N, C-alpha and C positions, 0 to 999 in steps of 0.2 A: 503495501500500499501505500502511496504518497499524500503527505500532507503539505499545505502552506501554512504557515501560521505568522501572523501580522500584529502588532500593536503599536500602541500609542502616539495614532498619527494628530492627534491631539487638534481635530479640524479638517487636515489636509484631507480632503475625500475625495481629490482628482489621484494621488499616489494611488486609492485604494481603487480605482474606474482601473487605470492602470492596470493595475496588477488581476484585477477580474479578467479584465480582456486579455492580458497575457498566457494566463493559465489555466481558464476554464475551459475543462474537458481535458488538459493536461494532469491535473490532480484528482484527487480520491475523495480528497475533501478541503476545504479549506476555514480555517479560525483566527477569530480574533479577540484578542484578551484583555480588551476594555482601553478605555480613555480614546475611544473615538473622538467625542463630542459632538456628535451627529446624534437626531435622535430614532427612537431605537425602533422604527417602522420606517425606515429609509429604504428602497428599493433594492441597495445596496447589500443586506443583510440576508436577502434570498442565494446569495450564494454562501453567506458563512455560514457556522453555527460563531455564536457572539456573546460575550456576557458584558457587566457595565463595571467600568472604573472609577476611583474617589471623582472623576473627572467625568464623569457621563450621570446627569441629573435626570434622566427621563425613569420614572418607575416604573418602566415596562421592560427593563434593563433585568436579566436574571442576573445571579449574584454568582452562580455558580452554574455546571454544566458537563454530565457526563454522559459518554456518547461512544457505542458499540460501535466498530467498522472491524470486520474479521474476526481477527482472535486481538485486537488492541482493544481496552477502554482508557476512554484520554477523559482526564479531569482536567479541562476547564475553568483557568481566574481568573483574576485581576492579579492580585498577591498582594493588596496592600492590607485587609483583614487575615492575611496571615505572616505579617511581619518580614515580608521578603527580603526585605532591606536588612534583616540580622541574621541571615540564612535561612536553610530550607526547612528546621525541623519542622514548624506547625503544616504546611505546606507537606510536606514528606507522611505527615500523621493522616492528615484528611486526607491524602490519595491513597495509603494503604486501607482504611479504613471503608473508603468506595471499590478496593480491589481494581483500583488502575493500576496501565502497564506504562501508560504515558502523562505526564502529567504538565499544560502548558500554562505558562503564568505571564504576566505582564508585568507593571509596575517598575520596575527599576531602571527600565533605559539601554539598560548592558547584554548583549548576548551571553546565554548560557547554555549550556550543553553539559549535564554529569549524569548518570548511571551510579542508583543507589537503592539496595532493597530490593532488585528486581525491577527498577521504577526508571523511563527515562523524564529526565527534566529540561525543560528549552521553554527561554525566553528567548523571545525571537530579537530582543533589543529595541527600540522604539526607529521606526521608519521614518519621525520626522525629526525629534527632540534627543540624538543618543546624548548616553554618557559614560563616563568610566573612561579605565585606558586605551579601549579601541573607539575612538568619536565615529563615531561611522554608520549613519543609517542605513538600516537593516531589516529583512526578513530570513526566516526560518524556511527553510524546504527538509523533511524527517523524508528518507526511506527507510521503510517498517518493514524487514525481510525476516522469515523465521528465524533464522539465528544471527541477527546481525541489525542496529542502525546506522544508519550513516546519516548526521545532521550536516547540512552544511546554509551558511550563508550568506546572505545576496545584500548586494548594495543598490542605493536607489534607481541605479543605469539596467539593473538586474545582472548585475559582472560575479561571481562566485568570487567573494572575500578569501583571498588563499589560507589566510592567517586563521580563518573561521570556520574550520570544519572538523569534525569529530565523530569515528567507529566506535563503537560498543556493541561487544557480542554479547547475546539476552543467554 
């Protein structure tokens, strides 16, 4: 399975339209980890599984979602309620509670790919306002295979960010 993950576009709707136009039909599922600052009924969300973030004030956003795709159980959350700025412990506990094999989150605006307790944790970074040591606007594509995960991060020009790639055996 192939998943596209984006987060924290903070009102930049055009980049999401561009991503949809580029990847629709090329990935199995698209996820948005919150802080879009768009309305919860925006037609773009027909292409994404989405959650609300701390900058999404529309009450119609869900705080978390659990999606099963093939053998993957994907837990989607923004991360602000899990204190992800201080580590992944709370997020990991919740992901384990729901039986997730993949946990997707936003909020910290930094690209993250880690594998712990048989769960793949991915933050795609921020497509509009990156932070941290690698300040490149980014989104991620996860290739989920029977025996491994491959995570590649891409910039706004849809080019792979060579230093932001990870492989994990399942």
